[in-house]
RONUFI-763848 format. One record per residue (C-alpha): chain; x, y, z. Coordinates in nm, 2 decimals. Layout:
% residues N
{kette = A&east = X&north = Y&up = Z}
...
% end
This chain:
% residues 435
{kette = A&east = 9.83&north = 7.68&up = 10.38}
{kette = A&east = 10.06&north = 7.98&up = 10.35}
{kette = A&east = 10.15&north = 7.88&up = 10.00}
{kette = A&east = 9.78&north = 7.84&up = 9.91}
{kette = A&east = 9.70&north = 8.19&up = 10.05}
{kette = A&east = 9.99&north = 8.35&up = 9.86}
{kette = A&east = 9.88&north = 8.19&up = 9.53}
{kette = A&east = 9.51&north = 8.27&up = 9.56}
{kette = A&east = 9.52&north = 8.62&up = 9.71}
{kette = A&east = 9.81&north = 8.78&up = 9.53}
{kette = A&east = 9.98&north = 8.86&up = 9.86}
{kette = A&east = 10.36&north = 8.84&up = 9.84}
{kette = A&east = 10.55&north = 8.60&up = 10.07}
{kette = A&east = 10.74&north = 8.87&up = 10.25}
{kette = A&east = 10.42&north = 9.05&up = 10.33}
{kette = A&east = 10.25&north = 8.74&up = 10.47}
{kette = A&east = 10.35&north = 8.78&up = 10.84}
{kette = A&east = 10.27&north = 9.15&up = 10.87}
{kette = A&east = 9.93&north = 9.10&up = 10.69}
{kette = A&east = 9.83&north = 8.82&up = 10.93}
{kette = A&east = 9.91&north = 9.04&up = 11.23}
{kette = A&east = 9.72&north = 9.33&up = 11.07}
{kette = A&east = 9.42&north = 9.10&up = 11.02}
{kette = A&east = 9.45&north = 8.97&up = 11.37}
{kette = A&east = 9.45&north = 9.32&up = 11.51}
{kette = A&east = 9.13&north = 9.41&up = 11.32}
{kette = A&east = 8.98&north = 9.08&up = 11.44}
{kette = A&east = 9.03&north = 9.18&up = 11.80}
{kette = A&east = 8.90&north = 9.53&up = 11.76}
{kette = A&east = 8.58&north = 9.44&up = 11.58}
{kette = A&east = 8.51&north = 9.13&up = 11.79}
{kette = A&east = 8.52&north = 9.35&up = 12.10}
{kette = A&east = 8.30&north = 9.62&up = 11.94}
{kette = A&east = 8.04&north = 9.38&up = 11.81}
{kette = A&east = 8.00&north = 9.23&up = 12.15}
{kette = A&east = 7.90&north = 9.58&up = 12.27}
{kette = A&east = 7.71&north = 9.70&up = 11.96}
{kette = A&east = 7.38&north = 9.51&up = 12.04}
{kette = A&east = 7.40&north = 9.62&up = 12.40}
{kette = A&east = 7.43&north = 9.98&up = 12.28}
{kette = A&east = 7.13&north = 9.95&up = 12.04}
{kette = A&east = 6.92&north = 9.80&up = 12.31}
{kette = A&east = 7.01&north = 10.07&up = 12.56}
{kette = A&east = 6.93&north = 10.34&up = 12.30}
{kette = A&east = 6.58&north = 10.19&up = 12.25}
{kette = A&east = 6.53&north = 10.16&up = 12.62}
{kette = A&east = 6.56&north = 10.53&up = 12.65}
{kette = A&east = 6.29&north = 10.59&up = 12.39}
{kette = A&east = 6.32&north = 10.63&up = 12.01}
{kette = A&east = 6.22&north = 11.00&up = 12.05}
{kette = A&east = 6.54&north = 11.06&up = 12.25}
{kette = A&east = 6.78&north = 10.92&up = 12.00}
{kette = A&east = 6.84&north = 11.25&up = 11.82}
{kette = A&east = 6.96&north = 11.40&up = 12.15}
{kette = A&east = 7.21&north = 11.11&up = 12.19}
{kette = A&east = 7.34&north = 11.19&up = 11.84}
{kette = A&east = 7.39&north = 11.55&up = 11.95}
{kette = A&east = 7.59&north = 11.44&up = 12.25}
{kette = A&east = 7.80&north = 11.22&up = 12.01}
{kette = A&east = 7.88&north = 11.52&up = 11.80}
{kette = A&east = 7.98&north = 11.74&up = 12.09}
{kette = A&east = 8.21&north = 11.47&up = 12.24}
{kette = A&east = 8.37&north = 11.42&up = 11.90}
{kette = A&east = 8.44&north = 11.79&up = 11.87}
{kette = A&east = 8.59&north = 11.81&up = 12.22}
{kette = A&east = 8.81&north = 11.51&up = 12.16}
{kette = A&east = 8.96&north = 11.62&up = 11.83}
{kette = A&east = 9.22&north = 11.86&up = 11.97}
{kette = A&east = 9.30&north = 11.61&up = 12.26}
{kette = A&east = 9.37&north = 11.34&up = 12.01}
{kette = A&east = 9.57&north = 11.58&up = 11.80}
{kette = A&east = 9.78&north = 11.68&up = 12.10}
{kette = A&east = 9.85&north = 11.31&up = 12.18}
{kette = A&east = 9.94&north = 11.23&up = 11.82}
{kette = A&east = 10.18&north = 11.53&up = 11.80}
{kette = A&east = 10.36&north = 11.46&up = 12.12}
{kette = A&east = 10.42&north = 11.08&up = 12.10}
{kette = A&east = 10.52&north = 10.84&up = 11.82}
{kette = A&east = 10.26&north = 10.60&up = 11.68}
{kette = A&east = 10.44&north = 10.31&up = 11.86}
{kette = A&east = 10.33&north = 10.48&up = 12.19}
{kette = A&east = 10.01&north = 10.67&up = 12.13}
{kette = A&east = 9.82&north = 10.40&up = 11.92}
{kette = A&east = 9.85&north = 10.12&up = 12.19}
{kette = A&east = 9.79&north = 10.38&up = 12.46}
{kette = A&east = 9.45&north = 10.48&up = 12.30}
{kette = A&east = 9.33&north = 10.12&up = 12.30}
{kette = A&east = 9.44&north = 10.06&up = 12.66}
{kette = A&east = 9.24&north = 10.38&up = 12.75}
{kette = A&east = 8.93&north = 10.23&up = 12.59}
{kette = A&east = 8.98&north = 9.91&up = 12.78}
{kette = A&east = 8.99&north = 10.10&up = 13.11}
{kette = A&east = 8.67&north = 10.28&up = 13.01}
{kette = A&east = 8.50&north = 9.94&up = 12.97}
{kette = A&east = 8.60&north = 9.83&up = 13.31}
{kette = A&east = 8.46&north = 10.16&up = 13.46}
{kette = A&east = 8.12&north = 10.10&up = 13.29}
{kette = A&east = 8.11&north = 9.74&up = 13.40}
{kette = A&east = 8.17&north = 9.86&up = 13.76}
{kette = A&east = 7.91&north = 10.13&up = 13.74}
{kette = A&east = 7.64&north = 9.90&up = 13.59}
{kette = A&east = 7.70&north = 9.66&up = 13.87}
{kette = A&east = 7.67&north = 9.92&up = 14.15}
{kette = A&east = 7.44&north = 10.20&up = 14.03}
{kette = A&east = 7.08&north = 10.15&up = 14.15}
{kette = A&east = 6.80&north = 10.08&up = 13.90}
{kette = A&east = 6.69&north = 10.45&up = 13.92}
{kette = A&east = 7.02&north = 10.55&up = 13.76}
{kette = A&east = 7.05&north = 10.27&up = 13.50}
{kette = A&east = 6.86&north = 10.46&up = 13.23}
{kette = A&east = 7.10&north = 10.76&up = 13.24}
{kette = A&east = 7.40&north = 10.52&up = 13.26}
{kette = A&east = 7.27&north = 10.34&up = 12.96}
{kette = A&east = 7.25&north = 10.66&up = 12.76}
{kette = A&east = 7.61&north = 10.75&up = 12.86}
{kette = A&east = 7.72&north = 10.40&up = 12.75}
{kette = A&east = 7.54&north = 10.45&up = 12.42}
{kette = A&east = 7.73&north = 10.77&up = 12.35}
{kette = A&east = 8.06&north = 10.62&up = 12.47}
{kette = A&east = 8.03&north = 10.31&up = 12.24}
{kette = A&east = 7.96&north = 10.54&up = 11.95}
{kette = A&east = 8.27&north = 10.74&up = 12.02}
{kette = A&east = 8.49&north = 10.44&up = 12.10}
{kette = A&east = 8.39&north = 10.27&up = 11.77}
{kette = A&east = 8.47&north = 10.57&up = 11.56}
{kette = A&east = 8.81&north = 10.64&up = 11.71}
{kette = A&east = 8.92&north = 10.27&up = 11.74}
{kette = A&east = 8.84&north = 10.19&up = 11.37}
{kette = A&east = 8.97&north = 10.52&up = 11.24}
{kette = A&east = 9.30&north = 10.49&up = 11.42}
{kette = A&east = 9.34&north = 10.13&up = 11.29}
{kette = A&east = 9.30&north = 10.24&up = 10.93}
{kette = A&east = 9.52&north = 10.54&up = 10.97}
{kette = A&east = 9.79&north = 10.30&up = 11.10}
{kette = A&east = 9.73&north = 10.07&up = 10.80}
{kette = A&east = 9.74&north = 10.36&up = 10.55}
{kette = A&east = 10.06&north = 10.49&up = 10.70}
{kette = A&east = 10.23&north = 10.15&up = 10.68}
{kette = A&east = 10.12&north = 9.99&up = 10.35}
{kette = A&east = 10.11&north = 10.27&up = 10.09}
{kette = A&east = 9.88&north = 10.30&up = 9.79}
{kette = A&east = 9.96&north = 10.00&up = 9.57}
{kette = A&east = 9.98&north = 9.75&up = 9.86}
{kette = A&east = 9.67&north = 9.91&up = 10.01}
{kette = A&east = 9.47&north = 9.83&up = 9.70}
{kette = A&east = 9.59&north = 9.47&up = 9.70}
{kette = A&east = 9.58&north = 9.40&up = 10.07}
{kette = A&east = 9.32&north = 9.62&up = 10.25}
{kette = A&east = 9.04&north = 9.39&up = 10.14}
{kette = A&east = 9.24&north = 9.09&up = 10.26}
{kette = A&east = 9.33&north = 9.22&up = 10.60}
{kette = A&east = 8.97&north = 9.34&up = 10.65}
{kette = A&east = 8.87&north = 8.97&up = 10.65}
{kette = A&east = 9.01&north = 8.97&up = 11.00}
{kette = A&east = 8.77&north = 9.24&up = 11.10}
{kette = A&east = 8.48&north = 9.06&up = 10.95}
{kette = A&east = 8.57&north = 8.73&up = 11.13}
{kette = A&east = 8.59&north = 8.92&up = 11.45}
{kette = A&east = 8.26&north = 9.09&up = 11.39}
{kette = A&east = 8.10&north = 8.75&up = 11.33}
{kette = A&east = 8.24&north = 8.61&up = 11.65}
{kette = A&east = 8.14&north = 8.92&up = 11.85}
{kette = A&east = 7.79&north = 8.92&up = 11.72}
{kette = A&east = 7.76&north = 8.54&up = 11.78}
{kette = A&east = 7.89&north = 8.57&up = 12.14}
{kette = A&east = 7.63&north = 8.83&up = 12.22}
{kette = A&east = 7.35&north = 8.64&up = 12.04}
{kette = A&east = 7.43&north = 8.31&up = 12.21}
{kette = A&east = 7.53&north = 8.43&up = 12.56}
{kette = A&east = 7.33&north = 8.74&up = 12.63}
{kette = A&east = 7.05&north = 8.55&up = 12.81}
{kette = A&east = 7.28&north = 8.31&up = 13.01}
{kette = A&east = 7.57&north = 8.54&up = 13.09}
{kette = A&east = 7.38&north = 8.87&up = 13.11}
{kette = A&east = 7.42&north = 9.19&up = 12.92}
{kette = A&east = 7.66&north = 9.36&up = 13.17}
{kette = A&east = 7.90&north = 9.07&up = 13.20}
{kette = A&east = 7.96&north = 9.07&up = 12.83}
{kette = A&east = 8.15&north = 9.40&up = 12.87}
{kette = A&east = 8.44&north = 9.20&up = 13.03}
{kette = A&east = 8.47&north = 8.99&up = 12.72}
{kette = A&east = 8.52&north = 9.31&up = 12.51}
{kette = A&east = 8.77&north = 9.45&up = 12.76}
{kette = A&east = 8.99&north = 9.14&up = 12.74}
{kette = A&east = 8.99&north = 9.16&up = 12.36}
{kette = A&east = 9.10&north = 9.52&up = 12.37}
{kette = A&east = 9.39&north = 9.44&up = 12.60}
{kette = A&east = 9.50&north = 9.17&up = 12.35}
{kette = A&east = 9.47&north = 9.42&up = 12.07}
{kette = A&east = 9.71&north = 9.66&up = 12.25}
{kette = A&east = 9.97&north = 9.38&up = 12.27}
{kette = A&east = 9.93&north = 9.29&up = 11.90}
{kette = A&east = 9.97&north = 9.66&up = 11.81}
{kette = A&east = 10.31&north = 9.66&up = 11.98}
{kette = A&east = 10.42&north = 9.35&up = 11.80}
{kette = A&east = 10.28&north = 9.48&up = 11.47}
{kette = A&east = 10.47&north = 9.81&up = 11.51}
{kette = A&east = 10.80&north = 9.61&up = 11.54}
{kette = A&east = 10.71&north = 9.40&up = 11.24}
{kette = A&east = 10.65&north = 9.70&up = 11.02}
{kette = A&east = 10.98&north = 9.85&up = 11.14}
{kette = A&east = 11.16&north = 9.53&up = 11.06}
{kette = A&east = 11.01&north = 9.48&up = 10.72}
{kette = A&east = 11.15&north = 9.69&up = 10.44}
{kette = A&east = 10.85&north = 9.82&up = 10.25}
{kette = A&east = 11.07&north = 10.04&up = 10.03}
{kette = A&east = 11.13&north = 9.96&up = 9.67}
{kette = A&east = 10.91&north = 10.21&up = 9.50}
{kette = A&east = 10.83&north = 10.57&up = 9.57}
{kette = A&east = 10.47&north = 10.48&up = 9.64}
{kette = A&east = 10.57&north = 10.23&up = 9.91}
{kette = A&east = 10.76&north = 10.42&up = 10.17}
{kette = A&east = 10.93&north = 10.26&up = 10.46}
{kette = A&east = 10.70&north = 10.31&up = 10.77}
{kette = A&east = 10.83&north = 10.57&up = 11.01}
{kette = A&east = 10.77&north = 10.57&up = 11.38}
{kette = A&east = 10.80&north = 10.95&up = 11.42}
{kette = A&east = 10.50&north = 11.14&up = 11.55}
{kette = A&east = 10.30&north = 11.35&up = 11.31}
{kette = A&east = 10.41&north = 11.71&up = 11.31}
{kette = A&east = 10.21&north = 12.03&up = 11.35}
{kette = A&east = 9.97&north = 12.16&up = 11.62}
{kette = A&east = 9.68&north = 11.97&up = 11.77}
{kette = A&east = 9.44&north = 12.15&up = 11.55}
{kette = A&east = 9.64&north = 12.12&up = 11.23}
{kette = A&east = 9.44&north = 11.82&up = 11.11}
{kette = A&east = 9.12&north = 12.04&up = 11.11}
{kette = A&east = 9.29&north = 12.32&up = 10.92}
{kette = A&east = 9.44&north = 12.07&up = 10.67}
{kette = A&east = 9.09&north = 11.93&up = 10.61}
{kette = A&east = 8.94&north = 12.27&up = 10.52}
{kette = A&east = 9.24&north = 12.36&up = 10.29}
{kette = A&east = 9.24&north = 12.05&up = 10.08}
{kette = A&east = 8.97&north = 11.99&up = 9.81}
{kette = A&east = 9.07&north = 11.62&up = 9.82}
{kette = A&east = 9.01&north = 11.59&up = 10.19}
{kette = A&east = 8.69&north = 11.79&up = 10.16}
{kette = A&east = 8.57&north = 11.54&up = 9.90}
{kette = A&east = 8.65&north = 11.25&up = 10.14}
{kette = A&east = 8.46&north = 11.43&up = 10.41}
{kette = A&east = 8.16&north = 11.49&up = 10.18}
{kette = A&east = 8.16&north = 11.12&up = 10.08}
{kette = A&east = 8.16&north = 11.01&up = 10.44}
{kette = A&east = 7.91&north = 11.28&up = 10.55}
{kette = A&east = 7.66&north = 11.17&up = 10.29}
{kette = A&east = 7.72&north = 10.80&up = 10.38}
{kette = A&east = 7.65&north = 10.88&up = 10.74}
{kette = A&east = 7.34&north = 11.09&up = 10.66}
{kette = A&east = 7.18&north = 10.80&up = 10.47}
{kette = A&east = 7.29&north = 10.55&up = 10.74}
{kette = A&east = 7.11&north = 10.76&up = 11.00}
{kette = A&east = 6.79&north = 10.77&up = 10.80}
{kette = A&east = 6.81&north = 10.39&up = 10.77}
{kette = A&east = 6.90&north = 10.36&up = 11.14}
{kette = A&east = 6.59&north = 10.55&up = 11.25}
{kette = A&east = 6.37&north = 10.36&up = 11.01}
{kette = A&east = 6.51&north = 10.04&up = 11.17}
{kette = A&east = 6.45&north = 10.17&up = 11.52}
{kette = A&east = 6.08&north = 10.25&up = 11.45}
{kette = A&east = 6.01&north = 9.92&up = 11.26}
{kette = A&east = 6.18&north = 9.70&up = 11.53}
{kette = A&east = 6.02&north = 9.90&up = 11.81}
{kette = A&east = 5.68&north = 9.84&up = 11.65}
{kette = A&east = 5.73&north = 9.47&up = 11.55}
{kette = A&east = 5.97&north = 9.32&up = 11.81}
{kette = A&east = 5.87&north = 9.30&up = 12.18}
{kette = A&east = 6.11&north = 9.26&up = 12.47}
{kette = A&east = 6.46&north = 9.39&up = 12.54}
{kette = A&east = 6.63&north = 9.05&up = 12.51}
{kette = A&east = 6.45&north = 8.98&up = 12.18}
{kette = A&east = 6.56&north = 9.31&up = 12.04}
{kette = A&east = 6.92&north = 9.26&up = 12.14}
{kette = A&east = 6.90&north = 8.92&up = 11.98}
{kette = A&east = 6.77&north = 9.04&up = 11.65}
{kette = A&east = 7.03&north = 9.32&up = 11.64}
{kette = A&east = 7.30&north = 9.06&up = 11.70}
{kette = A&east = 7.16&north = 8.83&up = 11.43}
{kette = A&east = 7.16&north = 9.12&up = 11.18}
{kette = A&east = 7.52&north = 9.18&up = 11.27}
{kette = A&east = 7.60&north = 8.81&up = 11.22}
{kette = A&east = 7.44&north = 8.80&up = 10.87}
{kette = A&east = 7.61&north = 9.12&up = 10.77}
{kette = A&east = 7.95&north = 8.99&up = 10.87}
{kette = A&east = 7.91&north = 8.65&up = 10.71}
{kette = A&east = 7.83&north = 8.81&up = 10.38}
{kette = A&east = 8.11&north = 9.06&up = 10.43}
{kette = A&east = 8.36&north = 8.79&up = 10.49}
{kette = A&east = 8.27&north = 8.59&up = 10.18}
{kette = A&east = 8.28&north = 8.91&up = 9.97}
{kette = A&east = 8.62&north = 9.01&up = 10.11}
{kette = A&east = 8.77&north = 8.67&up = 10.04}
{kette = A&east = 8.65&north = 8.62&up = 9.69}
{kette = A&east = 8.57&north = 8.96&up = 9.55}
{kette = A&east = 8.71&north = 9.28&up = 9.71}
{kette = A&east = 9.07&north = 9.27&up = 9.60}
{kette = A&east = 9.00&north = 9.18&up = 9.25}
{kette = A&east = 8.71&north = 9.43&up = 9.22}
{kette = A&east = 8.91&north = 9.73&up = 9.35}
{kette = A&east = 9.20&north = 9.64&up = 9.11}
{kette = A&east = 8.97&north = 9.58&up = 8.82}
{kette = A&east = 8.71&north = 9.85&up = 8.86}
{kette = A&east = 8.92&north = 10.11&up = 9.02}
{kette = A&east = 8.85&north = 10.30&up = 9.34}
{kette = A&east = 8.60&north = 10.54&up = 9.20}
{kette = A&east = 8.36&north = 10.27&up = 9.06}
{kette = A&east = 8.38&north = 10.07&up = 9.38}
{kette = A&east = 8.29&north = 10.38&up = 9.58}
{kette = A&east = 7.99&north = 10.42&up = 9.35}
{kette = A&east = 7.85&north = 10.08&up = 9.43}
{kette = A&east = 7.71&north = 10.16&up = 9.78}
{kette = A&east = 7.52&north = 10.48&up = 9.67}
{kette = A&east = 7.35&north = 10.28&up = 9.39}
{kette = A&east = 7.25&north = 10.01&up = 9.63}
{kette = A&east = 7.12&north = 10.27&up = 9.88}
{kette = A&east = 6.90&north = 10.43&up = 9.61}
{kette = A&east = 6.75&north = 10.09&up = 9.53}
{kette = A&east = 6.71&north = 10.00&up = 9.89}
{kette = A&east = 6.53&north = 10.32&up = 10.00}
{kette = A&east = 6.31&north = 10.31&up = 9.69}
{kette = A&east = 6.20&north = 9.95&up = 9.79}
{kette = A&east = 6.16&north = 10.05&up = 10.16}
{kette = A&east = 5.93&north = 10.34&up = 10.05}
{kette = A&east = 5.70&north = 10.08&up = 9.89}
{kette = A&east = 5.72&north = 9.83&up = 10.17}
{kette = A&east = 5.84&north = 9.96&up = 10.51}
{kette = A&east = 5.83&north = 9.62&up = 10.69}
{kette = A&east = 6.08&north = 9.42&up = 10.89}
{kette = A&east = 6.19&north = 9.17&up = 10.62}
{kette = A&east = 6.26&north = 9.45&up = 10.37}
{kette = A&east = 6.45&north = 9.64&up = 10.63}
{kette = A&east = 6.66&north = 9.34&up = 10.73}
{kette = A&east = 6.76&north = 9.26&up = 10.37}
{kette = A&east = 6.84&north = 9.62&up = 10.29}
{kette = A&east = 7.04&north = 9.67&up = 10.61}
{kette = A&east = 7.24&north = 9.34&up = 10.56}
{kette = A&east = 7.32&north = 9.42&up = 10.19}
{kette = A&east = 7.41&north = 9.78&up = 10.26}
{kette = A&east = 7.63&north = 9.72&up = 10.56}
{kette = A&east = 7.80&north = 9.43&up = 10.40}
{kette = A&east = 7.87&north = 9.64&up = 10.09}
{kette = A&east = 8.02&north = 9.91&up = 10.31}
{kette = A&east = 8.25&north = 9.68&up = 10.50}
{kette = A&east = 8.35&north = 9.46&up = 10.21}
{kette = A&east = 8.38&north = 9.71&up = 9.93}
{kette = A&east = 8.33&north = 10.08&up = 10.02}
{kette = A&east = 8.54&north = 10.09&up = 10.33}
{kette = A&east = 8.86&north = 9.92&up = 10.19}
{kette = A&east = 8.83&north = 10.14&up = 9.88}
{kette = A&east = 8.78&north = 10.45&up = 10.09}
{kette = A&east = 9.08&north = 10.38&up = 10.31}
{kette = A&east = 9.31&north = 10.37&up = 10.01}
{kette = A&east = 9.23&north = 10.74&up = 9.96}
{kette = A&east = 9.44&north = 10.82&up = 10.26}
{kette = A&east = 9.75&north = 10.63&up = 10.14}
{kette = A&east = 9.86&north = 10.93&up = 9.93}
{kette = A&east = 9.83&north = 11.20&up = 10.19}
{kette = A&east = 10.08&north = 11.33&up = 10.44}
{kette = A&east = 10.13&north = 11.17&up = 10.79}
{kette = A&east = 9.97&north = 11.47&up = 10.96}
{kette = A&east = 9.66&north = 11.43&up = 10.74}
{kette = A&east = 9.65&north = 11.05&up = 10.80}
{kette = A&east = 9.64&north = 11.07&up = 11.17}
{kette = A&east = 9.48&north = 11.41&up = 11.24}
{kette = A&east = 9.27&north = 11.51&up = 10.94}
{kette = A&east = 9.15&north = 11.15&up = 10.90}
{kette = A&east = 9.05&north = 11.12&up = 11.26}
{kette = A&east = 8.86&north = 11.45&up = 11.23}
{kette = A&east = 8.68&north = 11.32&up = 10.92}
{kette = A&east = 8.61&north = 10.98&up = 11.06}
{kette = A&east = 8.47&north = 11.11&up = 11.39}
{kette = A&east = 8.34&north = 11.47&up = 11.38}
{kette = A&east = 8.24&north = 11.49&up = 11.01}
{kette = A&east = 8.08&north = 11.14&up = 11.03}
{kette = A&east = 7.89&north = 11.23&up = 11.34}
{kette = A&east = 7.79&north = 11.56&up = 11.18}
{kette = A&east = 7.61&north = 11.35&up = 10.91}
{kette = A&east = 7.45&north = 11.15&up = 11.19}
{kette = A&east = 7.33&north = 11.46&up = 11.36}
{kette = A&east = 7.19&north = 11.62&up = 11.05}
{kette = A&east = 7.02&north = 11.29&up = 10.96}
{kette = A&east = 6.87&north = 11.26&up = 11.31}
{kette = A&east = 6.74&north = 11.61&up = 11.30}
{kette = A&east = 6.61&north = 11.58&up = 10.95}
{kette = A&east = 6.43&north = 11.26&up = 11.03}
{kette = A&east = 6.26&north = 11.41&up = 11.33}
{kette = A&east = 6.17&north = 11.72&up = 11.14}
{kette = A&east = 6.02&north = 11.52&up = 10.85}
{kette = A&east = 5.83&north = 11.31&up = 11.10}
{kette = A&east = 5.68&north = 11.62&up = 11.26}
{kette = A&east = 5.57&north = 11.74&up = 10.92}
{kette = A&east = 5.36&north = 11.43&up = 10.89}
{kette = A&east = 5.58&north = 11.21&up = 10.66}
{kette = A&east = 5.57&north = 10.84&up = 10.74}
{kette = A&east = 5.85&north = 10.59&up = 10.69}
{kette = A&east = 5.77&north = 10.56&up = 10.32}
{kette = A&east = 5.79&north = 10.93&up = 10.26}
{kette = A&east = 6.12&north = 10.97&up = 10.46}
{kette = A&east = 6.27&north = 10.68&up = 10.26}
{kette = A&east = 6.20&north = 10.87&up = 9.94}
{kette = A&east = 6.37&north = 11.18&up = 10.08}
{kette = A&east = 6.69&north = 10.99&up = 10.13}
{kette = A&east = 6.73&north = 10.91&up = 9.76}
{kette = A&east = 6.86&north = 11.24&up = 9.62}
{kette = A&east = 7.14&north = 11.27&up = 9.88}
{kette = A&east = 7.25&north = 10.92&up = 9.78}
{kette = A&east = 7.27&north = 11.02&up = 9.41}
{kette = A&east = 7.50&north = 11.31&up = 9.51}
{kette = A&east = 7.70&north = 11.07&up = 9.73}
{kette = A&east = 7.77&north = 10.85&up = 9.42}
{kette = A&east = 7.89&north = 11.14&up = 9.22}
{kette = A&east = 8.13&north = 11.23&up = 9.50}
{kette = A&east = 8.27&north = 10.88&up = 9.49}
{kette = A&east = 8.35&north = 10.91&up = 9.12}
{kette = A&east = 8.52&north = 11.24&up = 9.18}
{kette = A&east = 8.74&north = 11.09&up = 9.45}
{kette = A&east = 8.85&north = 10.80&up = 9.23}
{kette = A&east = 8.96&north = 11.04&up = 8.95}
{kette = A&east = 9.13&north = 11.28&up = 9.20}
{kette = A&east = 9.33&north = 11.00&up = 9.36}
{kette = A&east = 9.46&north = 10.89&up = 9.02}
{kette = A&east = 9.57&north = 11.24&up = 8.94}
{kette = A&east = 9.74&north = 11.29&up = 9.28}
{kette = A&east = 9.91&north = 10.95&up = 9.26}
{kette = A&east = 10.04&north = 11.00&up = 8.90}
{kette = A&east = 10.37&north = 11.18&up = 9.00}
{kette = A&east = 10.45&north = 10.92&up = 9.26}
{kette = A&east = 10.38&north = 10.63&up = 9.02}
{kette = A&east = 10.60&north = 10.80&up = 8.75}
{kette = A&east = 10.88&north = 10.83&up = 9.00}
{kette = A&east = 10.84&north = 10.47&up = 9.10}
{kette = A&east = 10.86&north = 10.36&up = 8.74}
{kette = A&east = 11.18&north = 10.56&up = 8.70}
{kette = A&east = 11.32&north = 10.41&up = 9.02}
{kette = A&east = 11.25&north = 10.05&up = 8.90}
{kette = A&east = 11.40&north = 10.11&up = 8.55}
% end
C-alpha cells in the first residue's frame, strides 16, 4: 500500500510517515468540528434568522480581542508547546459547554446556544488556521505544492465521518451528547501534534533553500507584530483581500441558505440533518477531488489559476441562484462551492504562506484567517440585511454578489504572480545549491 501511494501521488518515501501524521491530525480536527457544525447551524436558526448579523458582530469582536492574546502566546512559547496547548484549551471549552447545556434551565438555553454559535465559529477559525500555519512552517513551498492537497485528504475524510456521525446519531444520542465525541477527538489531536512535532524535528527537510529544516523556536516580535506586518506587506494585504472577498461571498450564500431552509424545511432535527447531509456530500466530493485532481492541478495550472477557479464558480452559482432561488439549486451550488474551496482553493491559498517569515506565518496568518475573515463575514451580514431592508429579494441579492466575486478572481491571479516573483530568488539559490 505504501509503495502504491508513493507511485500514484508523487510523495517521496522519506516524506511518507510525516505526511500520514499530518493527514491524521487534520482528520481529527475536522472530524471534531463537523460533529459540532450542524449543531451550531441549528442553534443559530433557533435564535432567529434576523439575529444572525448580531452573532457575526460578536464573532468579529471576539476575534479582535483574541489576536493579541494569541500573539503573546506564540511569542512566549515554542510551537511544540503552544500549538498542542491551544487544542487542549479548545477541548476544555467543549467540556464546559457540555456541562452548561446539561444544567442550564430551558429559559437560558437560547442565550447559551448563541454563545455556543459564536464559540464554534471562533474555534473553527483558530484551529484550522493554526494547523495550516504549522504545515506551511514545516513543509516549504515546493513540498507544499506537492503535498498540501494530499494531506488535506485527511481533513476531508474527517469531515465526512464527523458529518455522518451527527447525521446518523443526532436523534438517538442527542445534540448535546455529541459534544463529548468532539472533545475526545480534540484530545487525540493534541497527542498527534506532539508526535508530529518530533517527526518534523527528526526528519531532515533540508536539501534546498526553499525547503528549510523546521525550527521549534518561537516566532519573534511583539504580540501585535503580526497585525503590523499585515498592513506593511502588499503580499499579505493581497492574501487578506482574497480571503475577505471569499468570506463576503460565503456570507451572502450563507444567509440565502438560512432563509431558503427556514422557509422550506420544518423542525429542528430535520434542519440539523439536512445541514449534516450537505456537509457529507461536500466532503465526499472534496475527498475525490483531492485524491485525483488537486496536486496535479496546482502543479500544472499554477497557484494563480487555481485561485481563480472558485470565483468563477461563484459568479456562475449566484447568477443561477438569482434565476431560481430554491432549495435544490442552493444545495448544488453550496456543495460545489465548498468542495471547490476545500479541495482546490484552500490548499493553493495555504502555499502562499510558505514563502513568508515565521512571524508572518503564525501571527499575520492567524490575524488574516480570523479577524480579516470575520470582517468579511460582518460586512456580508450587514450588507445582506441592508439590501433586504431596501426591498431586494433573494434573487436581487444574489446578483449583487457577482461583482465582488469578479474582483476576488483578479486578486487570485495577482497573488499567483506575486508568489512566483517572491519565490524566484529562493529557487535560484536552490538551483545553485544543487549544482
